[in-house]
KEKE-3310 file (N, C-alpha, C; in steps of 0.2 Angstrom, whole numbers, plus 5000, padded with zeros to 4 digits):
npx = (4768:4755:4753:4751:4750:4751:4744:4743:4750:4763:4775:4770:4765:4777:4783:4774:4775:4789:4788:4779:4787:4794:4797:4792:4780:4764:4751:4744:4739:4732:4729:4723:4726:4727:4723:4733:4740:4730:4732:4741:4738:4726:4715:4709:4696:4701:4706:4722:4724:4715:4715:4709:4701:4711:4718:4708:4705:4718:4717:4706:4709:4719:4733:4750:4761:4762:4766:4770:4767:4765:4769:4760:4751:4760:4765:4753:4752:4750:4758:4760:4748:4745:4755:4751:4740:4746:4752:4764:4773:4780:4789:4792:4787:4775:4782:4795:4793:4791:4802:4800:4788:4789:4799:4806:4808:4816:4828:4832:4836:4847:4855:4858:4864:4875:4875:4879:4871:4860:4860:4847:4831:4816:4799:4784:4777:4772:4777:4789:4795:4796:4804:4816:4819:4822:4833:4843:4843:4843:4848:4836:4828:4812:4801:4786:4782:4776:4768:4767:4765:4776:4777:4779:4790:4799:4811:4818:4823:4824:4822:4809:4802:4803:4796:4783:4781:4780:4768:4759:4761:4759:4750:4739:4738:4741:4745:4738:4736:4749:4757:4757:4768:4784:4800:4815:4829:4846:4852:4858:4871:4874:4872:4858:4853:4846:4846:4845:4842:4841:4834:4835:4832:4844:4854:4860:4859:4865:4854:4855:4856:4848:4843:4832:4820:4813:4806:4793:4795:4806:4823:4824:4814:4800:4787:4790:4786:4779:4788:4795:4802:4816:4832:4843:4858:4863:4875:4883:4883:4896:4905:4913:4907:4894:4899:4903:4890:4883:4891:4892:4879:4867:4870:4873:4861:4852:4858:4855:4841:4838:4844:4835:4824:4816:4817:4822:4814:4813:4813:4825:4826:4837:4838:4849:4862:4875:4891:4904:4915:4908:4894:4878:4864:4847:4834:4825:4815:4803:4801:4801:4806:4796:4797:4808:4808:4803:4813:4823:4818:4817:4830:4833:4840:4840:4829:4815:4806:4813:4823:4814:4809:4820:4823:4811:4812:4824:4837:4847:4860:4875:4869:4868:4864:4859:4861:4855:4865:4862:4857:4843:4828:4815:4801:4789:4772:4761:4745:4739:4741:4745:4757:4746:4729:4720:4711:4701:4698:4701:4704:4716:4726:4736:4744:4747:4755:4766:4771:4777:4790:4807:4814:4805:4793:4777:4771:4757:4751:4741:4727:4712:4700:4687:4669:4668:4680:4691:4707:4709:4714:4716:4722:4736:4750:4751:4756:4771:4784:4795:4811:4825:4842:4857:4865:4863:4859:4853:4843:4835:4832:4823:4813:4807:4804:4794:4785:4781:4772:4761:4744:4738:4732:4729:4739:4757:4775:4791:4805:4818:4823:4836:4846:4857:4864:4868:4878:4887:4897:4897)
npy = (5411:5419:5435:5449:5466:5479:5495:5512:5521:5529:5522:5510:5507:5506:5495:5485:5484:5479:5467:5461:5458:5447:5430:5422:5427:5423:5428:5444:5455:5470:5481:5496:5500:5510:5520:5517:5506:5497:5492:5482:5474:5466:5476:5479:5487:5490:5498:5502:5503:5495:5482:5470:5467:5466:5455:5446:5446:5441:5428:5423:5424:5415:5420:5419:5428:5443:5460:5474:5491:5505:5514:5515:5503:5493:5498:5496:5483:5474:5464:5455:5450:5444:5434:5426:5421:5412:5417:5422:5437:5453:5464:5473:5466:5473:5477:5479:5489:5500:5507:5517:5521:5528:5542:5544:5531:5526:5535:5531:5518:5521:5527:5516:5508:5515:5523:5535:5551:5565:5575:5575:5577:5572:5576:5578:5587:5603:5616:5612:5608:5621:5628:5620:5623:5637:5637:5630:5636:5642:5637:5623:5607:5602:5588:5579:5565:5553:5545:5555:5556:5559:5573:5578:5586:5600:5611:5623:5639:5650:5654:5658:5652:5639:5638:5641:5630:5620:5625:5622:5608:5602:5610:5614:5602:5598:5587:5577:5564:5560:5570:5571:5569:5576:5576:5584:5590:5593:5604:5597:5600:5599:5587:5579:5561:5546:5530:5513:5497:5479:5468:5453:5450:5445:5447:5460:5468:5480:5490:5501:5519:5534:5551:5562:5575:5586:5598:5609:5618:5625:5625:5621:5627:5633:5623:5607:5591:5576:5572:5577:5573:5562:5555:5542:5533:5540:5553:5557:5547:5537:5522:5520:5527:5521:5508:5513:5517:5505:5498:5507:5511:5503:5489:5489:5493:5483:5472:5477:5478:5464:5459:5465:5457:5460:5457:5464:5463:5466:5481:5493:5510:5522:5538:5550:5562:5569:5575:5580:5567:5560:5551:5554:5548:5554:5549:5534:5525:5512:5505:5506:5522:5535:5547:5539:5525:5523:5528:5519:5506:5507:5505:5493:5477:5464:5450:5455:5448:5437:5443:5448:5436:5430:5439:5437:5423:5423:5421:5429:5430:5431:5434:5445:5461:5466:5479:5490:5499:5513:5529:5534:5545:5552:5562:5571:5575:5586:5591:5607:5618:5609:5606:5610:5614:5607:5603:5589:5578:5584:5582:5573:5573:5567:5557:5545:5549:5555:5544:5538:5544:5540:5529:5533:5531:5532:5533:5530:5539:5544:5542:5540:5532:5540:5539:5542:5537:5544:5549:5554:5566:5562:5566:5573:5572:5565:5560:5551:5554:5544:5542:5535:5535:5536:5545:5556:5568:5566:5558:5566:5576:5569:5565:5578:5582:5573:5577:5589:5586:5582:5585:5595:5607:5610:5605:5603:5604:5602:5610:5607:5594:5582:5591:5592:5580:5582:5591:5584:5575:5582)
npz = (5344:5353:5356:5367:5367:5378:5379:5371:5364:5354:5357:5360:5347:5340:5347:5343:5329:5329:5336:5328:5317:5321:5318:5328:5332:5330:5331:5335:5348:5354:5367:5373:5360:5345:5330:5321:5326:5324:5311:5312:5322:5332:5339:5355:5364:5378:5393:5397:5410:5416:5425:5429:5417:5407:5412:5411:5397:5392:5397:5391:5378:5377:5378:5375:5379:5387:5384:5392:5390:5395:5411:5422:5423:5426:5439:5446:5447:5436:5430:5441:5442:5430:5430:5441:5435:5427:5415:5405:5407:5401:5410:5425:5441:5453:5465:5461:5451:5458:5457:5448:5452:5464:5467:5478:5484:5473:5475:5488:5485:5477:5486:5495:5486:5482:5471:5459:5461:5462:5477:5489:5496:5505:5506:5515:5520:5516:5521:5527:5515:5508:5517:5516:5503:5503:5511:5503:5491:5474:5457:5458:5459:5459:5462:5459:5469:5465:5450:5436:5423:5416:5418:5430:5435:5440:5435:5444:5441:5450:5468:5470:5459:5463:5475:5470:5463:5473:5479:5468:5466:5479:5485:5476:5470:5456:5450:5456:5467:5466:5470:5484:5491:5489:5481:5483:5474:5472:5459:5444:5432:5415:5401:5396:5394:5388:5394:5391:5398:5397:5407:5418:5431:5437:5427:5416:5400:5389:5380:5371:5369:5369:5365:5372:5369:5380:5382:5376:5366:5352:5354:5367:5375:5385:5394:5402:5393:5389:5380:5365:5355:5349:5346:5340:5338:5354:5353:5364:5373:5373:5369:5381:5390:5391:5396:5409:5414:5414:5424:5435:5438:5432:5435:5449:5454:5450:5458:5471:5471:5469:5481:5490:5489:5478:5464:5448:5433:5415:5406:5411:5412:5412:5416:5413:5418:5411:5413:5406:5408:5416:5423:5431:5439:5435:5436:5437:5425:5422:5410:5392:5385:5379:5367:5364:5362:5350:5341:5345:5341:5328:5324:5329:5326:5330:5335:5343:5351:5355:5363:5373:5378:5384:5394:5402:5405:5412:5406:5400:5400:5391:5380:5365:5357:5341:5330:5317:5306:5303:5309:5319:5320:5329:5328:5336:5333:5339:5347:5345:5359:5368:5381:5388:5389:5376:5360:5355:5341:5329:5311:5302:5288:5274:5278:5272:5261:5267:5273:5262:5260:5258:5270:5280:5293:5299:5314:5326:5340:5347:5341:5332:5321:5312:5309:5295:5291:5293:5300:5316:5329:5345:5357:5366:5362:5347:5334:5329:5319:5311:5306:5297:5291:5282:5288:5303:5300:5287:5291:5299:5289:5281:5290:5293:5280:5277:5287:5283:5273:5279:5282:5294:5302:5315:5322:5328:5329:5336:5328:5329:5333:5337:5336:5345:5343:5330:5332:5339:5352:5369)
capx = (4765:4750:4756:4746:4754:4746:4745:4740:4754:4768:4779:4766:4765:4784:4784:4769:4779:4795:4785:4776:4792:4797:4794:4789:4774:4759:4745:4746:4733:4734:4723:4717:4728:4725:4721:4739:4741:4725:4734:4746:4736:4719:4714:4703:4695:4701:4710:4729:4724:4709:4719:4704:4699:4716:4719:4702:4707:4724:4715:4701:4712:4725:4739:4756:4765:4760:4771:4766:4771:4766:4771:4754:4748:4766:4765:4747:4753:4747:4762:4759:4741:4746:4759:4747:4736:4750:4753:4771:4772:4786:4789:4793:4781:4773:4787:4801:4791:4791:4808:4797:4782:4791:4805:4809:4810:4822:4833:4834:4840:4853:4859:4859:4869:4881:4874:4879:4864:4859:4858:4840:4827:4809:4795:4776:4774:4773:4781:4796:4798:4798:4810:4822:4821:4825:4840:4847:4844:4842:4843:4834:4823:4806:4798:4781:4785:4772:4768:4764:4765:4782:4777:4780:4797:4800:4818:4817:4829:4824:4818:4801:4799:4803:4791:4777:4781:4777:4761:4755:4761:4757:4744:4734:4738:4740:4747:4734:4739:4757:4760:4756:4775:4789:4807:4818:4835:4851:4852:4864:4873:4877:4868:4854:4853:4842:4850:4841:4845:4836:4836:4831:4832:4851:4858:4857:4862:4864:4849:4855:4855:4844:4842:4825:4819:4807:4802:4788:4797:4812:4829:4822:4810:4793:4786:4791:4781:4781:4794:4794:4806:4822:4836:4847:4861:4865:4882:4886:4884:4901:4906:4916:4901:4890:4902:4902:4883:4881:4895:4891:4872:4863:4871:4872:4853:4850:4860:4851:4834:4838:4845:4829:4819:4811:4821:4819:4814:4810:4817:4827:4827:4841:4839:4856:4865:4882:4895:4911:4916:4905:4886:4874:4857:4842:4828:4823:4809:4803:4798:4804:4804:4792:4798:4815:4807:4802:4819:4827:4815:4819:4837:4835:4841:4838:4822:4813:4803:4818:4826:4809:4808:4826:4822:4806:4814:4830:4843:4850:4868:4878:4866:4870:4859:4862:4858:4856:4870:4859:4854:4836:4825:4807:4798:4782:4768:4756:4739:4740:4739:4749:4755:4741:4723:4719:4705:4701:4694:4703:4706:4723:4727:4742:4748:4750:4760:4771:4775:4781:4796:4811:4816:4800:4787:4772:4768:4752:4752:4734:4723:4706:4697:4680:4664:4670:4686:4697:4711:4708:4718:4713:4726:4741:4755:4747:4760:4778:4787:4801:4815:4832:4846:4865:4868:4858:4857:4849:4837:4832:4829:4818:4807:4804:4801:4787:4780:4778:4767:4755:4739:4735:4733:4728:4745:4763:4781:4798:4809:4826:4825:4842:4852:4863:4867:4872:4883:4892:4897:4900)
capy = (5413:5424:5440:5455:5472:5484:5502:5515:5526:5528:5517:5503:5506:5504:5488:5481:5483:5475:5461:5457:5456:5441:5424:5419:5430:5420:5432:5450:5459:5476:5484:5497:5502:5516:5519:5515:5500:5492:5490:5477:5470:5465:5480:5478:5493:5489:5503:5500:5503:5490:5476:5464:5466:5464:5448:5442:5446:5437:5421:5421:5423:5410:5423:5416:5433:5450:5465:5480:5497:5511:5512:5514:5496:5490:5500:5494:5476:5469:5458:5450:5447:5439:5428:5422:5417:5407:5420:5426:5445:5456:5470:5472:5466:5480:5479:5482:5495:5506:5512:5523:5523:5533:5544:5543:5524:5526:5538:5526:5512:5524:5528:5510:5504:5519:5525:5542:5554:5571:5576:5575:5577:5570:5580:5577:5594:5609:5621:5610:5609:5628:5629:5617:5627:5643:5635:5627:5641:5639:5632:5617:5603:5599:5582:5575:5558:5548:5545:5561:5556:5563:5580:5581:5589:5607:5613:5630:5644:5654:5651:5659:5647:5632:5639:5641:5623:5617:5627:5619:5601:5600:5613:5614:5595:5598:5580:5573:5560:5559:5576:5571:5569:5579:5575:5590:5588:5598:5604:5595:5603:5594:5585:5573:5556:5541:5524:5507:5490:5474:5464:5447:5449:5444:5449:5466:5469:5486:5490:5507:5525:5539:5558:5565:5583:5586:5604:5609:5623:5624:5628:5619:5632:5631:5618:5600:5587:5568:5571:5580:5569:5559:5552:5536:5532:5547:5553:5558:5540:5534:5515:5520:5530:5515:5504:5516:5517:5498:5496:5511:5512:5498:5482:5490:5493:5476:5469:5480:5475:5457:5458:5467:5452:5462:5457:5468:5460:5471:5487:5498:5516:5527:5545:5552:5569:5568:5581:5578:5560:5556:5551:5554:5546:5558:5545:5527:5522:5504:5504:5510:5529:5537:5544:5535:5518:5523:5528:5512:5500:5508:5503:5486:5471:5458:5448:5458:5443:5432:5446:5448:5430:5430:5443:5434:5417:5423:5418:5434:5430:5429:5437:5452:5465:5468:5486:5492:5505:5519:5532:5535:5550:5552:5569:5570:5580:5586:5595:5614:5619:5604:5601:5613:5612:5606:5601:5583:5577:5587:5577:5573:5571:5567:5552:5540:5553:5556:5537:5536:5547:5535:5528:5536:5527:5536:5530:5534:5539:5546:5543:5536:5533:5542:5536:5543:5534:5549:5548:5560:5567:5561:5567:5579:5569:5562:5556:5550:5553:5541:5541:5532:5537:5535:5550:5559:5574:5564:5555:5572:5579:5564:5566:5585:5582:5569:5581:5595:5583:5581:5591:5595:5614:5610:5601:5607:5600:5606:5609:5606:5588:5580:5596:5590:5574:5585:5595:5580:5575:5588)
capz = (5350:5353:5360:5368:5369:5382:5378:5365:5361:5349:5360:5358:5340:5338:5349:5339:5323:5330:5338:5322:5312:5323:5316:5334:5333:5326:5332:5339:5350:5357:5371:5368:5354:5341:5323:5318:5328:5321:5305:5313:5328:5333:5345:5359:5368:5385:5395:5399:5418:5418:5426:5429:5410:5404:5414:5408:5390:5391:5398:5386:5371:5378:5376:5378:5381:5387:5384:5395:5388:5400:5418:5427:5424:5430:5446:5448:5448:5431:5429:5446:5441:5424:5432:5445:5431:5423:5409:5405:5406:5401:5414:5432:5446:5456:5470:5457:5447:5462:5455:5444:5455:5469:5466:5485:5484:5469:5478:5493:5482:5475:5492:5497:5482:5481:5464:5458:5459:5465:5484:5489:5502:5504:5510:5514:5523:5511:5524:5527:5508:5507:5521:5513:5496:5505:5514:5498:5486:5467:5454:5462:5456:5463:5458:5462:5471:5461:5443:5433:5415:5413:5418:5437:5437:5439:5436:5445:5441:5456:5474:5469:5455:5467:5480:5466:5461:5479:5479:5463:5467:5485:5487:5471:5468:5449:5448:5460:5473:5465:5473:5491:5493:5484:5481:5480:5473:5469:5451:5441:5426:5410:5395:5397:5389:5390:5393:5392:5399:5397:5414:5419:5438:5439:5422:5412:5394:5387:5375:5368:5372:5365:5368:5371:5369:5384:5382:5371:5361:5350:5359:5374:5379:5387:5399:5400:5391:5389:5375:5359:5349:5351:5341:5343:5345:5357:5352:5370:5376:5370:5372:5387:5394:5391:5401:5415:5416:5416:5430:5441:5439:5431:5438:5456:5455:5449:5464:5476:5470:5471:5488:5494:5487:5473:5458:5442:5426:5410:5404:5415:5408:5417:5414:5415:5417:5409:5414:5404:5407:5422:5422:5437:5438:5437:5438:5433:5423:5422:5403:5387:5385:5373:5360:5363:5360:5342:5338:5346:5337:5320:5323:5331:5321:5334:5336:5350:5355:5358:5369:5379:5382:5388:5401:5406:5408:5416:5403:5396:5401:5385:5374:5362:5354:5335:5328:5310:5306:5302:5315:5318:5323:5330:5329:5339:5331:5345:5346:5347:5366:5372:5386:5392:5386:5368:5358:5352:5336:5322:5306:5300:5281:5271:5281:5267:5257:5271:5274:5256:5260:5260:5277:5285:5296:5303:5320:5329:5347:5350:5335:5331:5315:5313:5305:5288:5289:5294:5306:5320:5334:5352:5363:5366:5357:5342:5329:5329:5312:5313:5300:5297:5286:5282:5293:5307:5296:5282:5294:5301:5283:5279:5295:5292:5273:5278:5291:5279:5269:5283:5282:5300:5304:5322:5325:5328:5331:5336:5321:5330:5335:5334:5335:5349:5339:5324:5335:5341:5359:5373)
cpx = (4760:4752:4751:4751:4749:4748:4742:4744:4759:4773:4776:4766:4772:4785:4780:4773:4785:4793:4782:4781:4795:4794:4791:4782:4769:4753:4747:4740:4736:4728:4726:4720:4726:4724:4727:4740:4736:4727:4739:4744:4729:4718:4708:4702:4695:4707:4717:4729:4718:4712:4715:4703:4705:4718:4714:4703:4712:4722:4710:4704:4718:4731:4745:4761:4762:4765:4768:4770:4771:4767:4765:4752:4754:4766:4759:4747:4750:4751:4761:4753:4742:4750:4755:4742:4739:4752:4760:4770:4779:4786:4790:4786:4781:4779:4793:4799:4790:4797:4806:4791:4783:4798:4809:4812:4817:4828:4836:4838:4847:4858:4862:4865:4875:4881:4875:4873:4865:4858:4851:4837:4819:4805:4787:4773:4776:4778:4788:4799:4800:4804:4817:4824:4825:4832:4845:4848:4842:4848:4842:4829:4818:4802:4792:4784:4782:4772:4764:4765:4771:4782:4778:4786:4797:4808:4818:4824:4830:4821:4811:4798:4798:4797:4784:4776:4778:4770:4757:4755:4758:4750:4738:4733:4737:4742:4743:4738:4747:4760:4760:4763:4779:4796:4810:4826:4840:4851:4859:4865:4875:4872:4865:4854:4849:4845:4845:4845:4840:4838:4831:4831:4839:4856:4855:4862:4860:4859:4849:4854:4852:4844:4835:4825:4812:4803:4799:4791:4804:4817:4827:4819:4803:4793:4788:4785:4783:4786:4792:4798:4812:4826:4841:4852:4863:4873:4886:4887:4889:4901:4909:4911:4896:4892:4901:4895:4881:4885:4893:4883:4867:4864:4871:4865:4850:4851:4856:4844:4833:4839:4839:4823:4814:4815:4818:4820:4811:4815:4818:4829:4831:4841:4845:4857:4872:4886:4902:4911:4912:4897:4883:4867:4852:4836:4828:4816:4809:4800:4802:4801:4800:4793:4804:4814:4806:4808:4823:4824:4816:4826:4838:4835:4840:4831:4820:4810:4808:4821:4821:4809:4814:4826:4816:4808:4821:4836:4846:4857:4870:4875:4869:4864:4862:4858:4860:4861:4867:4856:4847:4834:4818:4805:4791:4778:4762:4750:4741:4737:4743:4755:4749:4734:4723:4713:4706:4697:4696:4706:4713:4724:4734:4747:4751:4756:4766:4775:4778:4788:4801:4814:4811:4795:4783:4769:4763:4753:4745:4729:4717:4704:4689:4675:4665:4677:4692:4701:4710:4712:4714:4717:4731:4746:4752:4750:4767:4780:4794:4805:4822:4835:4853:4868:4862:4855:4852:4842:4832:4828:4823:4812:4804:4801:4794:4782:4777:4773:4760:4750:4735:4736:4733:4734:4752:4769:4786:4801:4816:4827:4831:4848:4858:4867:4871:4878:4889:4893:4899:4895)
cpy = (5418:5429:5446:5460:5477:5491:5505:5520:5525:5523:5510:5502:5503:5497:5483:5479:5478:5468:5457:5455:5449:5435:5420:5421:5427:5425:5438:5454:5465:5479:5490:5498:5508:5514:5516:5508:5495:5489:5484:5472:5470:5469:5479:5484:5492:5494:5499:5499:5498:5483:5470:5463:5464:5457:5443:5441:5441:5429:5419:5420:5418:5414:5420:5421:5439:5455:5471:5486:5502:5509:5511:5507:5492:5491:5497:5486:5471:5463:5453:5446:5442:5433:5423:5418:5412:5410:5423:5433:5448:5463:5468:5470:5473:5482:5482:5488:5501:5510:5518:5526:5528:5535:5544:5536:5524:5529:5534:5520:5515:5525:5522:5507:5509:5522:5533:5546:5561:5571:5577:5576:5575:5574:5579:5583:5600:5614:5619:5610:5616:5630:5626:5621:5633:5642:5633:5632:5638:5640:5626:5614:5601:5594:5580:5568:5553:5549:5551:5561:5560:5570:5583:5583:5596:5609:5621:5634:5648:5651:5652:5654:5640:5632:5638:5633:5619:5619:5623:5611:5599:5603:5612:5606:5594:5591:5575:5570:5559:5565:5576:5572:5572:5577:5581:5589:5594:5598:5602:5598:5597:5593:5579:5568:5550:5534:5518:5501:5485:5469:5458:5445:5448:5447:5455:5466:5476:5486:5497:5513:5530:5546:5561:5572:5584:5592:5605:5613:5622:5628:5626:5624:5630:5625:5611:5596:5580:5567:5573:5577:5566:5556:5547:5534:5539:5547:5554:5552:5536:5527:5515:5523:5524:5510:5507:5516:5510:5496:5500:5512:5506:5491:5483:5490:5486:5472:5471:5478:5468:5455:5460:5462:5455:5463:5460:5464:5465:5476:5492:5504:5521:5533:5548:5560:5568:5575:5579:5571:5556:5557:5551:5552:5552:5554:5538:5527:5515:5502:5507:5517:5530:5545:5540:5528:5518:5524:5522:5507:5501:5506:5496:5481:5464:5456:5450:5453:5439:5436:5447:5442:5428:5433:5439:5427:5417:5420:5423:5434:5427:5431:5444:5454:5467:5474:5487:5498:5512:5522:5533:5541:5550:5559:5568:5576:5580:5591:5602:5615:5614:5607:5604:5610:5612:5603:5594:5583:5580:5581:5578:5570:5570:5561:5547:5543:5553:5549:5535:5539:5541:5535:5531:5531:5532:5532:5534:5533:5541:5547:5538:5537:5534:5538:5536:5540:5538:5548:5555:5560:5566:5562:5573:5577:5564:5557:5556:5549:5551:5540:5539:5535:5536:5539:5553:5564:5572:5561:5561:5575:5575:5565:5573:5585:5578:5574:5587:5592:5582:5587:5591:5602:5614:5607:5605:5602:5604:5604:5608:5599:5585:5585:5595:5585:5577:5588:5591:5580:5581:5594)
cpz = (5349:5358:5361:5370:5373:5381:5372:5362:5356:5351:5358:5351:5337:5341:5345:5333:5324:5332:5332:5317:5314:5320:5322:5335:5328:5326:5337:5341:5353:5361:5375:5361:5351:5334:5319:5319:5325:5314:5305:5318:5328:5340:5348:5364:5376:5388:5398:5407:5420:5419:5426:5421:5406:5405:5410:5400:5388:5392:5393:5379:5371:5375:5379:5381:5381:5388:5386:5393:5393:5407:5423:5428:5428:5437:5449:5449:5442:5430:5434:5445:5435:5426:5437:5441:5426:5416:5409:5403:5406:5404:5421:5436:5450:5461:5467:5453:5451:5461:5451:5448:5461:5468:5473:5486:5479:5472:5484:5491:5480:5481:5495:5493:5480:5473:5464:5456:5463:5473:5484:5496:5500:5509:5509:5517:5518:5514:5525:5520:5507:5511:5518:5507:5498:5508:5508:5493:5479:5463:5458:5458:5461:5459:5463:5463:5466:5454:5441:5426:5412:5414:5425:5440:5435:5440:5437:5445:5447:5462:5473:5465:5459:5472:5476:5464:5467:5480:5474:5464:5473:5487:5482:5468:5460:5446:5452:5466:5472:5468:5480:5494:5488:5486:5479:5480:5471:5461:5449:5434:5421:5404:5397:5392:5392:5389:5395:5393:5399:5403:5415:5427:5441:5434:5418:5406:5392:5381:5371:5372:5366:5368:5366:5371:5373:5383:5376:5365:5358:5354:5366:5378:5380:5392:5397:5398:5392:5384:5368:5353:5352:5345:5344:5337:5348:5357:5359:5374:5372:5372:5379:5392:5396:5396:5408:5418:5418:5423:5436:5443:5438:5435:5446:5458:5455:5455:5470:5476:5472:5478:5492:5493:5482:5466:5452:5436:5421:5408:5409:5411:5413:5413:5417:5414:5416:5409:5412:5404:5413:5421:5429:5435:5440:5439:5434:5431:5422:5415:5398:5387:5379:5372:5359:5360:5352:5338:5339:5342:5330:5319:5325:5326:5324:5334:5343:5354:5358:5364:5375:5382:5386:5394:5405:5409:5411:5413:5398:5396:5394:5379:5371:5358:5347:5333:5321:5311:5306:5308:5313:5322:5323:5332:5331:5336:5337:5343:5349:5354:5370:5374:5390:5389:5378:5367:5355:5346:5329:5317:5303:5293:5279:5274:5276:5263:5261:5272:5268:5255:5262:5267:5282:5287:5300:5308:5323:5337:5351:5345:5336:5324:5316:5308:5297:5286:5290:5300:5309:5326:5341:5358:5362:5361:5353:5337:5331:5322:5313:5306:5301:5291:5287:5287:5297:5303:5291:5285:5296:5295:5281:5283:5293:5285:5274:5282:5287:5274:5272:5284:5289:5303:5312:5326:5324:5330:5332:5330:5323:5334:5332:5334:5339:5346:5333:5326:5338:5349:5362:5373)
residu = (MET:LYS:ILE:LEU:VAL:VAL:GLY:SER:GLY:GLY:ARG:GLU:HIS:ALA:LEU:ALA:LEU:ALA:ILE:ARG:ARG:SER:PRO:MET:CYS:SER:ALA:LEU:LEU:CYS:ALA:PRO:GLY:ASN:ALA:GLY:ILE:ALA:SER:VAL:ALA:ASP:CYS:ARG:PRO:ILE:SER:ALA:GLU:ASP:ILE:ASP:ALA:LEU:VAL:ALA:LEU:ALA:LYS:SER:GLU:ARG:VAL:ASP:LEU:VAL:VAL:VAL:GLY:PRO:GLU:ALA:PRO:LEU:VAL:ALA:GLY:LEU:VAL:ASP:ARG:LEU:GLU:ALA:ALA:GLY:ILE:MET:ALA:PHE:GLY:PRO:ARG:ALA:SER:ALA:ALA:TRP:LEU:GLU:GLY:SER:LYS:ALA:PHE:MET:LYS:GLU:ILE:CYS:ASP:ARG:ALA:GLY:ILE:PRO:THR:ALA:ALA:TRP:GLY:ARG:PHE:SER:ASP:ALA:GLN:SER:ALA:ARG:ASN:PHE:ILE:ARG:GLU:ARG:GLY:ALA:PRO:ILE:VAL:VAL:LYS:ALA:ASP:GLY:LEU:ALA:ALA:GLY:LYS:GLY:VAL:VAL:VAL:ALA:ALA:THR:VAL:ASP:GLN:ALA:LEU:GLU:ALA:ILE:ASP:GLN:ILE:MET:GLY:ALA:ARG:VAL:PHE:GLY:ALA:ALA:GLY:ALA:THR:VAL:VAL:ILE:GLU:GLU:PHE:LEU:ALA:GLY:GLU:GLU:ALA:SER:PHE:PHE:ALA:LEU:CYS:ASP:GLY:ARG:THR:ALA:ILE:ALA:LEU:GLY:ALA:ALA:GLN:ASP:HIS:LYS:ARG:VAL:GLY:ASP:GLY:ASP:THR:GLY:PRO:ASN:THR:GLY:GLY:MET:GLY:ALA:TYR:ALA:PRO:ALA:SER:ILE:VAL:THR:PRO:ALA:MET:ALA:THR:GLN:VAL:MET:ASN:ALA:ILE:VAL:ARG:PRO:THR:LEU:ALA:ALA:MET:ALA:ASP:ALA:GLY:THR:PRO:PHE:ARG:GLY:ILE:LEU:PHE:ALA:GLY:LEU:MET:ILE:ASP:GLY:VAL:LYS:ALA:LYS:LEU:LEU:GLU:PHE:ASN:VAL:ARG:PHE:GLY:ASP:PRO:GLU:CYS:GLU:ALA:LEU:MET:ALA:ARG:LEU:ASP:SER:ASP:LEU:VAL:GLU:LEU:ILE:LEU:GLY:ALA:CYS:ARG:GLY:ASP:LEU:ALA:GLY:ARG:ALA:VAL:ALA:TRP:LYS:PRO:ASP:PRO:ALA:ILE:ALA:VAL:VAL:MET:ALA:THR:ASN:GLY:TYR:PRO:GLY:ASN:TYR:ALA:LYS:GLY:SER:VAL:ILE:GLY:GLY:LEU:ASP:GLN:ALA:ALA:ARG:VAL:PRO:GLY:VAL:SER:VAL:LEU:HIS:ALA:ALA:THR:ALA:ARG:ASP:ALA:ASP:GLY:ASN:ILE:THR:ALA:GLN:GLY:GLY:ARG:VAL:LEU:ASP:ILE:VAL:ALA:THR:GLY:PRO:THR:LEU:ALA:GLU:ALA:ARG:ASP:ARG:ALA:TYR:ARG:ALA:ILE:ASP:MET:ILE:GLU:TRP:PRO:GLU:GLY:PHE:CYS:ARG:ARG:ASP:ILE:GLY:VAL:ARG:GLY:LEU:ALA:GLY:PRO:GLY)
# end
């Protein structure tokens, strides 16, 4: 099969590597890709959000399967357009991708299906949102309704912080049109985890759990980011917890979406808050998480292409997913200043040396190769250092050993990725 991966981040690098390992993949393209993905795929300089150009590429190259990585093209209807052109695509259609495209829509589905989640309210008027916050008090959570690249959530410890979030999201529009409406939720205590299920519209099979580290600084300090690292499996998601999540959250969602005439096919990513033995849903994403995907793909022992085809063709029933026994960890290296302002173009050295550490892979998230052949940083989150090992502690040691070999003074990382997993559940 000729396969096209859409996207340019570490998630897409991890997917490209897993797809290339499949004997079913005869040729691999990526749009737009990055300097790392270029080593395993034919990269084309087409934006992941340029729907017309992506469809034209898939048609001209006679692509058999398109795997869509990021959420924006899914919400924009890329899968719909590809299917209309007779091209198989992995990911939800636009109507189903609305589970991530609108947090209010997601909460409505939860209410309809009886899915455990935080109490909430939706507001398109800033003053009404402020009144609600003053009535409910803090801590409280303020979310931009639309897509905000994983950064549109403010967990406010005080009423003043929540009011400031309204000013920034709805007034200053720091997230653009995504902030025209906000969802305000009760604060849920507990420990977060990311749970993934592969769905074919009727059937869902568990695809593992990971734990992300969202805040920029060690000890979960500083602002939220798109993710500074992850490890898998997540120790807090025990087999009993995984069963609960599938029965109380994933399968009821799949049924509700099918009943609404918008069947969900692709990856359903449930962001969970786990308090003791009960999980509640924080949010849905409609694609692999990033950097969770990097850790999951390092452990996957099944043929990813076969699983994807099962989801696309509606025949996941009875399938099982095989995993390698070793845990995996992914540590993000980001440009100084992220998630605020940062400079592009700094040169990164030592990557080949880092990749020689046993069990380590260096994945690219926002890189390019300059005219002199140097790898340069082109974004906020730039690299994912992924490591496996017989224990999480060994995998973590390997990842940081590799990071210490990378020559990039303009970059930084958190030094405590995986700490919750090392402490065990609870």
